[in-house]
N, C-alpha and C positions, 0 to 999 in steps of 0.2 A: 696391639698389645701395649700396655703401659705398666708402670711399677705396681699398681694396685689391682690390675685385671689382666688376665692372659688373653688368649685368643677368644674371639666370639665365634658363634656357630658359623656365621657368614665368612669368617676368615679361613676356615678349615676346608681342605680338599682331600679326597681319597688319594692315598700314596704319600702324603706329607709325613715326615718323620722328625723325631727329636731324640736326643740321647743325654745321658748323665753317666759319668764314670767316677769310680772311687776305688782307691787302693785300700784294702781292708787291713787294719792294724790290730795288734794285740789288744789295745785299748778298746777298739770298736767291738770286739768279740766279748770282752769282759763286761763292758757297759751294756751291750745288747742282752747278755744273760741276766744282768741285774734288772734292767727295765722290763724284759719280757717274763722273767721268772723261769726261763728255760735254762736250767743249769745241768743239762745232760752232760755227763763226763766226756762224751765224744767231742764236745766243744771246749771244755775248760780243763780237762785233766790229761796232760801229755802222756803219762804212763798208761792210763786206760786206753786212750786213743791209739797208741802205738800197737795195741793188741787187736785192733779192729781191722776190717778189710781195707780201710783207708790208710793205715800205717802212721797216721798223725792226726792232730786235731783238725776238724773241719768247721767252717763257718756255718752258723745257723742258716737253713734254707730261707727262712723268713727275712733274713737280712737282705738277700737278693730282692725279695718282694718289696722291701722298704725302698730299695733303689728305684724300682718301678714307680712307687708312689712319689719319689722325688722328681722323676721325669714328668709325671702327670700333673703334679702340684706346682712345679716351678718352671717347666719348659713348655709343655704342650699337653693339654689345652692351657694349663697354667693356673694362676690365681683366679678364683671365682668359679672354677669348675668343681663339680662334686663327683668323686670317685664312687660309683655305686655297685660295681661288680668286678670280680676277678676270678678267672679260672687259671690254674697254674700247675704245671708239671715240672718237677725237679729232675734234671737229666744227668747231672754230673756234680761232684763235690767242688766246693770253693775252699781254698786254703788261705790261711793268714799270709799276707804279702801279695796275693793275687789282686789284679786290677779288674774289677767287674764293670762292664759297660751295659747299662740298661737302655734299651731302645724301644720306643713306641711308634707304631705306624698306623695311620688312619686307614681302616679297611671298610668302614660303613658309616654313613651319616643319615640319621633319621630326623629330618627337620621338624616333622610334626610333633615328635616326642622330645626333641632337643637332646637326643642321645647320639653319642659318638662312640663307635666300637673301634678298638685299637688292638692290633697284634702287639704283644709284649714279649721281648726277648732279653735275657741276660746272658752275656758271653764273657769268656776269659780267653784272651789270645785267639779270638775267632771261634772258639768252641762253645756251643750252646750249653749253658748250665741250668737254665730255667726258661720255660716258654709258656705262653698262654694268651688269653684274650681278656681285655678289660673294657668296661663300659663306663663312660662319663656323661654326666648331665652338664650341658654347656649353655650359658646365657646367650640370648640373641642380642645383637647390637642395639643399644637404646635408641629410641627415636629422638632425633634432635628437635627441640621445641623452638618455635619462633624463627 
């Protein structure tokens, strides 16, 4: 792995993991609502959210998915890999001030197709808030010439 390229296919092994953690701020939620266009009041209106089953504003579920993207794009497989598929189930709410840890674990490597399948989990204080499976297309290590 270097600054411009992450892991190559040959560098990865089943069981290998990487994580990324972020404490969600008020600004994160407001900016995500603006960027995504999802201005559901459960995310941005405290009075409305107080009347819901959550009792307070919750963070967009796709914000957690974006943290998975951060793991895959910056940690493992990292730069150069292409994120091609994601299945995801949201299991519990995330609140402003929570620290979400997104973790990816290699569960399958298909060398012929250059695909790496990874279990993806987002958790807060050890509680799973989202889980799924992602597929990445990963480069082979370039052949050294000369």
